[in-house]
N, CA, C and O atoms as a GROMACS GRO file, in nm:
protein
  424
    1MET      N    1   2.472   2.441   2.896
    1MET     CA    2   2.403   2.345   2.812
    1MET      C    3   2.285   2.413   2.744
    1MET      O    4   2.207   2.483   2.808
    2SER      N    5   2.272   2.393   2.614
    2SER     CA    6   2.163   2.457   2.540
    2SER      C    7   2.034   2.376   2.550
    2SER      O    8   2.036   2.253   2.555
    3GLU      N    9   1.924   2.447   2.552
    3GLU     CA   10   1.793   2.384   2.559
    3GLU      C   11   1.747   2.343   2.420
    3GLU      O   12   1.768   2.416   2.323
    4ARG      N   13   1.684   2.228   2.410
    4ARG     CA   14   1.627   2.184   2.281
    4ARG      C   15   1.484   2.233   2.274
    4ARG      O   16   1.407   2.221   2.369
    5LYS      N   17   1.449   2.289   2.159
    5LYS     CA   18   1.312   2.336   2.136
    5LYS      C   19   1.244   2.241   2.039
    5LYS      O   20   1.305   2.191   1.945
    6GLN      N   21   1.116   2.218   2.064
    6GLN     CA   22   1.037   2.136   1.973
    6GLN      C   23   0.957   2.229   1.883
    6GLN      O   24   0.889   2.320   1.930
    7ILE      N   25   0.965   2.204   1.753
    7ILE     CA   26   0.891   2.283   1.656
    7ILE      C   27   0.796   2.192   1.582
    7ILE      O   28   0.838   2.090   1.526
    8ASN      N   29   0.669   2.227   1.581
    8ASN     CA   30   0.570   2.151   1.506
    8ASN      C   31   0.543   2.222   1.374
    8ASN      O   32   0.525   2.344   1.371
    9PHE      N   33   0.540   2.148   1.266
    9PHE     CA   34   0.512   2.207   1.136
    9PHE      C   35   0.444   2.106   1.046
    9PHE      O   36   0.445   1.986   1.074
   10THR      N   37   0.386   2.156   0.938
   10THR     CA   38   0.319   2.072   0.839
   10THR      C   39   0.395   2.083   0.708
   10THR      O   40   0.428   2.193   0.663
   11ILE      N   41   0.424   1.967   0.647
   11ILE     CA   42   0.489   1.965   0.517
   11ILE      C   43   0.381   1.961   0.411
   11ILE      O   44   0.292   1.875   0.414
   12VAL      N   45   0.388   2.054   0.316
   12VAL     CA   46   0.289   2.065   0.210
   12VAL      C   47   0.360   2.042   0.077
   12VAL      O   48   0.456   2.113   0.046
   13PRO      N   49   0.314   1.944  -0.004
   13PRO     CA   50   0.378   1.921  -0.134
   13PRO      C   51   0.372   2.044  -0.223
   13PRO      O   52   0.271   2.115  -0.224
   14ASP      N   53   0.477   2.070  -0.296
   14ASP     CA   54   0.483   2.181  -0.390
   14ASP      C   55   0.428   2.134  -0.524
   14ASP      O   56   0.500   2.071  -0.602
   15GLU      N   57   0.302   2.164  -0.551
   15GLU     CA   58   0.236   2.118  -0.673
   15GLU      C   59   0.284   2.192  -0.798
   15GLU      O   60   0.251   2.153  -0.910
   16THR      N   61   0.362   2.299  -0.779
   16THR     CA   62   0.412   2.372  -0.895
   16THR      C   63   0.542   2.312  -0.949
   16THR      O   64   0.588   2.352  -1.055
   17ALA      N   65   0.599   2.217  -0.876
   17ALA     CA   66   0.724   2.155  -0.920
   17ALA      C   67   0.700   2.079  -1.050
   17ALA      O   68   0.596   2.015  -1.066
   18PRO      N   69   0.795   2.085  -1.145
   18PRO     CA   70   0.775   2.013  -1.271
   18PRO      C   71   0.766   1.862  -1.246
   18PRO      O   72   0.841   1.806  -1.166
   19GLY      N   73   0.673   1.798  -1.316
   19GLY     CA   74   0.656   1.653  -1.299
   19GLY      C   75   0.601   1.615  -1.163
   19GLY      O   76   0.633   1.508  -1.112
   20ALA      N   77   0.519   1.701  -1.103
   20ALA     CA   78   0.467   1.676  -0.969
   20ALA      C   79   0.378   1.553  -0.963
   20ALA      O   80   0.364   1.492  -0.857
   21ARG      N   81   0.316   1.515  -1.074
   21ARG     CA   82   0.226   1.399  -1.074
   21ARG      C   83   0.257   1.312  -1.194
   21ARG      O   84   0.265   1.359  -1.307
   22VAL      N   85   0.274   1.180  -1.166
   22VAL     CA   86   0.310   1.084  -1.271
   22VAL      C   87   0.217   0.964  -1.257
   22VAL      O   88   0.197   0.913  -1.147
   23TYR      N   89   0.160   0.918  -1.370
   23TYR     CA   90   0.074   0.800  -1.367
   23TYR      C   91   0.160   0.674  -1.373
   23TYR      O   92   0.256   0.667  -1.449
   24SER      N   93   0.123   0.575  -1.292
   24SER     CA   94   0.192   0.446  -1.293
   24SER      C   95   0.092   0.337  -1.260
   24SER      O   96   0.006   0.355  -1.174
   25ASN      N   97   0.103   0.223  -1.329
   25ASN     CA   98   0.015   0.111  -1.297
   25ASN      C   99   0.095  -0.015  -1.262
   25ASN      O  100   0.041  -0.126  -1.263
   26PHE      N  101   0.224   0.004  -1.230
   26PHE     CA  102   0.308  -0.106  -1.187
   26PHE      C  103   0.421  -0.050  -1.102
   26PHE      O  104   0.476   0.056  -1.133
   27CYS      N  105   0.456  -0.120  -0.995
   27CYS     CA  106   0.566  -0.076  -0.909
   27CYS      C  107   0.657  -0.195  -0.882
   27CYS      O  108   0.613  -0.296  -0.828
   28ALA      N  109   0.783  -0.181  -0.921
   28ALA     CA  110   0.884  -0.282  -0.890
   28ALA      C  111   0.959  -0.235  -0.766
   28ALA      O  112   0.999  -0.119  -0.757
   29ILE      N  113   0.977  -0.324  -0.670
   29ILE     CA  114   1.041  -0.288  -0.545
   29ILE      C  115   1.169  -0.369  -0.528
   29ILE      O  116   1.171  -0.490  -0.548
   30SER      N  117   1.276  -0.299  -0.490
   30SER     CA  118   1.401  -0.365  -0.458
   30SER      C  119   1.457  -0.299  -0.333
   30SER      O  120   1.411  -0.192  -0.292
   31HIS      N  121   1.558  -0.364  -0.273
   31HIS     CA  122   1.615  -0.305  -0.152
   31HIS      C  123   1.763  -0.338  -0.139
   31HIS      O  124   1.813  -0.435  -0.197
   32THR      N  125   1.831  -0.257  -0.062
   32THR     CA  126   1.969  -0.281  -0.022
   32THR      C  127   1.968  -0.285   0.130
   32THR      O  128   1.862  -0.268   0.190
   33PRO      N  129   2.080  -0.306   0.194
   33PRO     CA  130   2.081  -0.300   0.341
   33PRO      C  131   2.050  -0.160   0.395
   33PRO      O  132   2.030  -0.143   0.515
   34PHE      N  133   2.047  -0.059   0.307
   34PHE     CA  134   2.032   0.079   0.352
   34PHE      C  135   1.902   0.146   0.312
   34PHE      O  136   1.858   0.240   0.378
   35ASP      N  137   1.837   0.098   0.202
   35ASP     CA  138   1.718   0.166   0.154
   35ASP      C  139   1.632   0.075   0.068
   35ASP      O  140   1.672  -0.035   0.030
   36PHE      N  141   1.511   0.123   0.040
   36PHE     CA  142   1.419   0.056  -0.052
   36PHE      C  143   1.407   0.145  -0.175
   36PHE      O  144   1.405   0.267  -0.163
   37THR      N  145   1.398   0.083  -0.292
   37THR     CA  146   1.377   0.159  -0.416
   37THR      C  147   1.245   0.115  -0.476
   37THR      O  148   1.222  -0.004  -0.496
   38LEU      N  149   1.159   0.211  -0.505
   38LEU     CA  150   1.032   0.186  -0.572
   38LEU      C  151   1.042   0.243  -0.712
   38LEU      O  152   1.056   0.364  -0.729
   39ALA      N  153   1.035   0.157  -0.813
   39ALA     CA  154   1.039   0.200  -0.952
   39ALA      C  155   0.897   0.194  -1.006
   39ALA      O  156   0.842   0.085  -1.024
   40PHE      N  157   0.838   0.310  -1.031
   40PHE     CA  158   0.702   0.317  -1.080
   40PHE      C  159   0.704   0.318  -1.232
   40PHE      O  160   0.769   0.402  -1.294
   41CYS      N  161   0.634   0.222  -1.292
   41CYS     CA  162   0.635   0.204  -1.437
   41CYS      C  163   0.493   0.215  -1.493
   41CYS      O  164   0.394   0.202  -1.421
   42GLU      N  165   0.487   0.238  -1.623
   42GLU     CA  166   0.358   0.240  -1.693
   42GLU      C  167   0.358   0.125  -1.792
   42GLU      O  168   0.433   0.127  -1.890
   43VAL      N  169   0.274   0.026  -1.768
   43VAL     CA  170   0.264  -0.090  -1.855
   43VAL      C  171   0.144  -0.070  -1.946
   43VAL      O  172   0.030  -0.063  -1.901
   44MET      N  173   0.171  -0.061  -2.074
   44MET     CA  174   0.066  -0.040  -2.173
   44MET      C  175   0.017  -0.176  -2.224
   44MET      O  176   0.089  -0.275  -2.213
   45PRO      N  177  -0.103  -0.182  -2.282
   45PRO     CA  178  -0.150  -0.308  -2.341
   45PRO      C  179  -0.051  -0.355  -2.448
   45PRO      O  180   0.005  -0.274  -2.522
   46LEU      N  181  -0.030  -0.486  -2.453
   46LEU     CA  182   0.068  -0.543  -2.545
   46LEU      C  183   0.008  -0.571  -2.682
   46LEU      O  184  -0.106  -0.618  -2.692
   47SER      N  185   0.084  -0.543  -2.786
   47SER     CA  186   0.043  -0.578  -2.923
   47SER      C  187   0.077  -0.725  -2.945
   47SER      O  188   0.143  -0.788  -2.862
   48GLU      N  189   0.033  -0.780  -3.057
   48GLU     CA  190   0.066  -0.919  -3.090
   48GLU      C  191   0.217  -0.938  -3.097
   48GLU      O  192   0.268  -1.040  -3.049
   49LYS      N  193   0.288  -0.841  -3.156
   49LYS     CA  194   0.434  -0.849  -3.165
   49LYS      C  195   0.496  -0.847  -3.025
   49LYS      O  196   0.589  -0.923  -2.996
   50ASP      N  197   0.445  -0.757  -2.938
   50ASP     CA  198   0.496  -0.750  -2.801
   50ASP      C  199   0.477  -0.884  -2.728
   50ASP      O  200   0.565  -0.928  -2.654
   51ILE      N  201   0.363  -0.947  -2.751
   51ILE     CA  202   0.335  -1.076  -2.687
   51ILE      C  203   0.432  -1.182  -2.737
   51ILE      O  204   0.485  -1.260  -2.657
   52ARG      N  205   0.455  -1.186  -2.868
   52ARG     CA  206   0.552  -1.283  -2.924
   52ARG      C  207   0.691  -1.259  -2.867
   52ARG      O  208   0.760  -1.353  -2.828
   53ASP      N  209   0.732  -1.131  -2.864
   53ASP     CA  210   0.863  -1.098  -2.809
   53ASP      C  211   0.873  -1.138  -2.661
   53ASP      O  212   0.975  -1.191  -2.617
   54ALA      N  213   0.768  -1.113  -2.586
   54ALA     CA  214   0.767  -1.146  -2.444
   54ALA      C  215   0.775  -1.297  -2.423
   54ALA      O  216   0.842  -1.344  -2.332
   55GLU      N  217   0.706  -1.372  -2.508
   55GLU     CA  218   0.712  -1.518  -2.497
   55GLU      C  219   0.853  -1.568  -2.526
   55GLU      O  220   0.901  -1.660  -2.459
   56ALA      N  221   0.921  -1.508  -2.623
   56ALA     CA  222   1.056  -1.551  -2.660
   56ALA      C  223   1.158  -1.509  -2.554
   56ALA      O  224   1.245  -1.588  -2.516
   57GLU      N  225   1.148  -1.385  -2.505
   57GLU     CA  226   1.247  -1.331  -2.413
   57GLU      C  227   1.210  -1.348  -2.266
   57GLU      O  228   1.294  -1.331  -2.178
   58GLN      N  229   1.085  -1.381  -2.239
   58GLN     CA  230   1.032  -1.392  -2.102
   58GLN      C  231   1.039  -1.260  -2.025
   58GLN      O  232   1.048  -1.260  -1.902
   59THR      N  233   1.036  -1.149  -2.097
   59THR     CA  234   1.036  -1.017  -2.034
   59THR      C  235   0.944  -0.922  -2.109
   59THR      O  236   0.921  -0.938  -2.229
   60VAL      N  237   0.892  -0.826  -2.037
   60VAL     CA  238   0.815  -0.716  -2.096
   60VAL      C  239   0.878  -0.588  -2.043
   60VAL      O  240   0.888  -0.570  -1.922
   61LYS      N  241   0.920  -0.501  -2.133
   61LYS     CA  242   0.981  -0.376  -2.091
   61LYS      C  243   0.873  -0.271  -2.069
   61LYS      O  244   0.781  -0.256  -2.150
   62ALA      N  245   0.887  -0.200  -1.959
   62ALA     CA  246   0.793  -0.092  -1.926
   62ALA      C  247   0.874   0.030  -1.886
   62ALA      O  248   0.966   0.018  -1.805
   63PRO      N  249   0.843   0.146  -1.940
   63PRO     CA  250   0.921   0.265  -1.906
   63PRO      C  251   0.903   0.304  -1.759
   63PRO      O  252   0.791   0.306  -1.707
   64VAL      N  253   1.015   0.336  -1.695
   64VAL     CA  254   1.011   0.385  -1.557
   64VAL      C  255   0.968   0.531  -1.562
   64VAL      O  256   1.032   0.613  -1.628
   65ARG      N  257   0.862   0.563  -1.492
   65ARG     CA  258   0.810   0.700  -1.488
   65ARG      C  259   0.867   0.777  -1.370
   65ARG      O  260   0.882   0.899  -1.375
   66ALA      N  261   0.899   0.704  -1.262
   66ALA     CA  262   0.960   0.767  -1.144
   66ALA      C  263   1.028   0.658  -1.063
   66ALA      O  264   0.980   0.546  -1.053
   67ARG      N  265   1.142   0.694  -1.005
   67ARG     CA  266   1.214   0.602  -0.916
   67ARG      C  267   1.233   0.676  -0.784
   67ARG      O  268   1.289   0.785  -0.780
   68VAL      N  269   1.185   0.614  -0.676
   68VAL     CA  270   1.191   0.677  -0.545
   68VAL      C  271   1.273   0.588  -0.452
   68VAL      O  272   1.243   0.470  -0.436
   69VAL      N  273   1.376   0.646  -0.392
   69VAL     CA  274   1.460   0.574  -0.296
   69VAL      C  275   1.420   0.620  -0.157
   69VAL      O  276   1.418   0.740  -0.129
   70ILE      N  277   1.388   0.523  -0.070
   70ILE     CA  278   1.337   0.552   0.063
   70ILE      C  279   1.430   0.492   0.168
   70ILE      O  280   1.461   0.373   0.161
   71PRO      N  281   1.476   0.573   0.264
   71PRO     CA  282   1.561   0.516   0.369
   71PRO      C  283   1.483   0.415   0.452
   71PRO      O  284   1.361   0.427   0.467
   72LEU      N  285   1.553   0.315   0.505
   72LEU     CA  286   1.487   0.209   0.582
   72LEU      C  287   1.400   0.261   0.695
   72LEU      O  288   1.294   0.205   0.723
   73GLN      N  289   1.443   0.369   0.759
   73GLN     CA  290   1.368   0.423   0.873
   73GLN      C  291   1.229   0.470   0.833
   73GLN      O  292   1.140   0.475   0.918
   74LEU      N  293   1.208   0.504   0.708
   74LEU     CA  294   1.079   0.555   0.662
   74LEU      C  295   0.983   0.444   0.619
   74LEU      O  296   0.862   0.466   0.613
   75VAL      N  297   1.034   0.325   0.589
   75VAL     CA  298   0.951   0.218   0.534
   75VAL      C  299   0.835   0.178   0.627
   75VAL      O  300   0.721   0.172   0.580
   76PRO      N  301   0.857   0.152   0.757
   76PRO     CA  302   0.742   0.116   0.843
   76PRO      C  303   0.635   0.224   0.847
   76PRO      O  304   0.516   0.192   0.849
   77THR      N  305   0.675   0.352   0.849
   77THR     CA  306   0.579   0.461   0.851
   77THR      C  307   0.501   0.466   0.720
   77THR      O  308   0.380   0.491   0.721
   78LEU      N  309   0.569   0.443   0.608
   78LEU     CA  310   0.502   0.440   0.478
   78LEU      C  311   0.400   0.327   0.472
   78LEU      O  312   0.288   0.347   0.425
   79ILE      N  313   0.437   0.209   0.520
   79ILE     CA  314   0.345   0.095   0.521
   79ILE      C  315   0.222   0.126   0.607
   79ILE      O  316   0.109   0.100   0.565
   80THR      N  317   0.244   0.182   0.724
   80THR     CA  318   0.133   0.217   0.814
   80THR      C  319   0.041   0.320   0.750
   80THR      O  320  -0.081   0.309   0.758
   81ALA      N  321   0.100   0.421   0.686
   81ALA     CA  322   0.019   0.524   0.621
   81ALA      C  323  -0.062   0.467   0.507
   81ALA      O  324  -0.180   0.500   0.492
   82LEU      N  325  -0.001   0.380   0.425
   82LEU     CA  326  -0.075   0.317   0.315
   82LEU      C  327  -0.188   0.230   0.367
   82LEU      O  328  -0.299   0.232   0.313
   83GLN      N  329  -0.162   0.153   0.473
   83GLN     CA  330  -0.267   0.068   0.530
   83GLN      C  331  -0.384   0.153   0.582
   83GLN      O  332  -0.500   0.117   0.563
   84GLU      N  333  -0.353   0.263   0.648
   84GLU     CA  334  -0.459   0.350   0.701
   84GLU      C  335  -0.539   0.414   0.588
   84GLU      O  336  -0.662   0.419   0.594
   85HIS      N  337  -0.471   0.464   0.487
   85HIS     CA  338  -0.542   0.523   0.373
   85HIS      C  339  -0.626   0.418   0.300
   85HIS      O  340  -0.737   0.447   0.256
   86TRP      N  341  -0.574   0.297   0.288
   86TRP     CA  342  -0.649   0.190   0.222
   86TRP      C  343  -0.773   0.155   0.304
   86TRP      O  344  -0.880   0.131   0.247
   87ARG      N  345  -0.760   0.152   0.439
   87ARG     CA  346  -0.874   0.122   0.524
   87ARG      C  347  -0.983   0.228   0.506
   87ARG      O  348  -1.100   0.194   0.488
   88VAL      N  349  -0.945   0.354   0.511
   88VAL     CA  350  -1.042   0.463   0.496
   88VAL      C  351  -1.108   0.456   0.358
   88VAL      O  352  -1.229   0.471   0.346
   89PHE      N  353  -1.027   0.435   0.253
   89PHE     CA  354  -1.079   0.424   0.117
   89PHE      C  355  -1.177   0.308   0.106
   89PHE      O  356  -1.286   0.323   0.050
   90SER      N  357  -1.139   0.192   0.158
   90SER     CA  358  -1.223   0.072   0.149
   90SER      C  359  -1.356   0.090   0.220
   90SER      O  360  -1.459   0.041   0.174
   91GLU      N  361  -1.353   0.159   0.332
   91GLU     CA  362  -1.477   0.182   0.407
   91GLU      C  363  -1.568   0.283   0.338
   91GLU      O  364  -1.690   0.278   0.357
   92SER      N  365  -1.510   0.374   0.260
   92SER     CA  366  -1.591   0.479   0.199
   92SER      C  367  -1.648   0.441   0.063
   92SER      O  368  -1.752   0.492   0.023
   93GLN      N  369  -1.580   0.352  -0.008
   93GLN     CA  370  -1.629   0.315  -0.141
   93GLN      C  371  -1.566   0.186  -0.188
   93GLN      O  372  -1.457   0.148  -0.146
   94THR      N  373  -1.637   0.119  -0.277
   94THR     CA  374  -1.584   0.001  -0.343
   94THR      C  375  -1.556   0.039  -0.488
   94THR      O  376  -1.647   0.082  -0.558
   95PRO      N  377  -1.430   0.023  -0.534
   95PRO     CA  378  -1.399   0.061  -0.671
   95PRO      C  379  -1.483  -0.015  -0.773
   95PRO      O  380  -1.520  -0.130  -0.747
   96PRO      N  381  -1.514   0.045  -0.887
   96PRO     CA  382  -1.593  -0.023  -0.990
   96PRO      C  383  -1.526  -0.152  -1.034
   96PRO      O  384  -1.404  -0.156  -1.055
   97GLY      N  385  -1.604  -0.256  -1.047
   97GLY     CA  386  -1.551  -0.384  -1.094
   97GLY      C  387  -1.498  -0.473  -0.983
   97GLY      O  388  -1.462  -0.587  -1.009
   98TRP      N  389  -1.494  -0.423  -0.859
   98TRP     CA  390  -1.448  -0.505  -0.747
   98TRP      C  391  -1.568  -0.544  -0.664
   98TRP      O  392  -1.653  -0.461  -0.633
   99SER      N  393  -1.574  -0.670  -0.629
   99SER     CA  394  -1.676  -0.709  -0.533
   99SER      C  395  -1.618  -0.680  -0.394
   99SER      O  396  -1.496  -0.681  -0.376
  100SER      N  397  -1.704  -0.655  -0.298
  100SER     CA  398  -1.651  -0.625  -0.164
  100SER      C  399  -1.573  -0.746  -0.114
  100SER      O  400  -1.615  -0.860  -0.132
  101GLY      N  401  -1.460  -0.719  -0.050
  101GLY     CA  402  -1.374  -0.825  -0.001
  101GLY      C  403  -1.267  -0.869  -0.098
  101GLY      O  404  -1.171  -0.935  -0.058
  102GLN      N  405  -1.280  -0.834  -0.226
  102GLN     CA  406  -1.179  -0.872  -0.326
  102GLN      C  407  -1.058  -0.782  -0.309
  102GLN      O  408  -1.071  -0.660  -0.307
  103GLU      N  409  -0.942  -0.841  -0.298
  103GLU     CA  410  -0.819  -0.764  -0.280
  103GLU      C  411  -0.760  -0.728  -0.416
  103GLU      O  412  -0.778  -0.802  -0.513
  104PRO      N  413  -0.689  -0.616  -0.422
  104PRO     CA  414  -0.623  -0.579  -0.547
  104PRO      C  415  -0.507  -0.672  -0.578
  104PRO      O  416  -0.453  -0.736  -0.488
  105VAL      N  417  -0.469  -0.679  -0.703
  105VAL     CA  418  -0.353  -0.759  -0.743
  105VAL      C  419  -0.231  -0.672  -0.730
  105VAL      O  420  -0.232  -0.558  -0.778
  106HIS      N  421  -0.125  -0.721  -0.666
  106HIS     CA  422  -0.005  -0.640  -0.657
  106HIS      C  423   0.099  -0.696  -0.748
  106HIS      O  424   0.210  -0.642  -0.755
   0.00000   0.00000   0.00000
């Protein structure tokens, strides 16, 4: 019987990869029985024409900047990590324009 070895390592993002950083100010989330999909979009201010079109069609199109598919097993860990980072961020500073205690709009 072979022995199992435990290896500890650190994963470091490769910042030289093309498109390593993408700006997004909206995230649409969907799921299947197997995974969650996060579609990160950039919503720009609407022109008068865009507003009229949106009123008629009841939709606003926003370009998808990145789509990330996450296996179900990773979702609880992602939620925990986001909550911890949000807690540390909230304790260290209050973003401009937010009163303390005001929650962000999702």
